[in-house]
C-alpha positions, 0 to 999 in steps of 0.5 A: 464670419462667412454666411454659414457661420452667421446663419448658425450663430443666428439659429443658436441665438433664436433657439436660446431666446425661444427656449428660455422664454417662460410663456409659449404655446408649445415646446420643441425639442430642437431648442434644447441645449445638451444639458436640457436634453440630459435633464429630460433623459433623467426624467425619462429614467424616473418615469421608466419604471412605470412604462415597463418592467424595470428588470426587462433587458434592454433591446439588442437589435430589437426586443425589450422596450422596442418590442413593447413599443411595437406591441402597443402601436399594433394594438392602438392601431388595430393591426396584427403587427408593427415594426420599429424604425429609426426614422419615418423616411425609412419606414415609408420607403420600406412600406412602399417598396414592399407593397410594390412587390405585392401589387406588381406596380412600382407606381405610387400615387400621392400628393405633390406636397406629401413628405416623400416629394418635398422633404426626402430628396427624391428618395423614393426613386433614387433608393427604392426605384419607385415612381410617383404620380399625383392625382391632384395638386390642389392644397388638399388630399385628393378626392375620390373622383380624382383617384378614380379618374387618374389616367395612369395605373398605380399600385399604392395610394399614399395619403398623408394624414394630415397633409402638413405642407398644405396646412395640416389639412384633413378631408371629412370622414366620408370623403376619406372613406370614399377616397379609400374605396376609389383606390380599392376599385382600382385594385390599389392598396392604401398606405397612410403617412400617419406621422401625425395621425395621433391627433386626427381623431377629433376632426374625424370623430373616430377612434384611432383604430377605425381611422387606421383600419381604412388603410392596408398599412400605417406609419406613425411617428413618435416625436412629431406629436408625442414628444419622443426623441426619435423613431417611427413604426410601421403597422400592418399585416404580419407578412408585410411587417415580417418582410419590412424587418428584412428591409429594415436590416438592408436599409441599415436601420437595425440599430444595436440599441434604441431603448432611450428612443423606445422608452421616450415613445412609450412615455409619449403614448402614455402621457401625450396621446391622451392629451391630444384632443385637448390640444386640438380643441384649444388650437381652435380657440387660439386660431380664432383669437389670432384672426380677431387680433389681426382684424382689429389691427387692420392688417391689409391681408392675413390668413390663419389656415385652416380657419378652424384647425383640423389638428393642434397645428395650423399655418399663419400667413402675413404680408411681410418678409420672413426675416422681418417676421422672424426678427419680431418673433425673437424680439417679442420673446426677448422683451416680453418673455413670450413666444407666440411664433417662431421662424417664418418662411416664404409663403408655401406654393400657391401663396401670393408674393410678399407673404411669409408663413409659419406653423403654430402648434398648441400643446400643454404650455398653451392650454393656459392661454386665454383668447385675451392672452393670444390677442395681447401677444399678437398685438405685441408681436405686430408692434415689433414689426418694422423696427 
């Protein structure tokens, strides 16, 4: 067996174990079997008649359920219009190149940990001909002062809310307002990478419309927080959205039919979006219980980051190797039917050597977990290290 085959077998085993466990903090679509995915589609079909008129025609290059998603997103975010994209990567590529044409600048200011810089293989430059600059490399969003004092002109400031790879972190509301104002003072437009914007309201103490209203355009995802199958939307002024539709076609994103993804997005907006504040609140309870368990265990070093999560997701860092921690995560599920953590990776940039990190999400399955449940699961997890 070669390395690729061994890696795939290990991945499938992990997915089977974690998917089969009955006690977990969150479900993830990537652990589903095809059969489980089909069962979810059957549930979606049963729910479909409550999402829109069942006699409505399916979409054909837009329209139907896709148009309904666009309408709801525009309304939720307080923009005149929105356009459905098959991927968030494409949505942001299009948004940023459209703004570049309007501002006359191909320079985008963003964080070096932002999604386009870390997860898109240099697509902004290779595909869209854009160039990026970084107002800061600290593991947080840039400050207003950093935006004002950046030595190079830029046409667009892109802010990822929350900044996932820094620990799903957000600025304070006043800080965000000041950063946006600083960009305006430089005659730059502001675009929000809002893949996870849906759960930012509790941290800011603001409704979605007020948060989104700070920006000139906003991208949102339908599967990262809302449990959808795939897909994204770009919301903004009507003229920007109309131009984005042209580029959607040019980029190969004008898919013949997308009604399963669109219906899943509508289901997420109806069922998951109202639950997100409860997930955020309980994530803070889970994070506190993990800190207590690690301290009680006498670990020489650990980090739950942020200490009080800004959203319903956060990072955990422990002083062990990623393979050892992942093996313990699998063993915990196999032996106790409990998933506390999933896969671990080498510590993000800025982390000390010999440390690994994982991401924790708290969603509907985790709401039943008490602090005592979390502490017990953490103790059981730590007991499986070093086997």
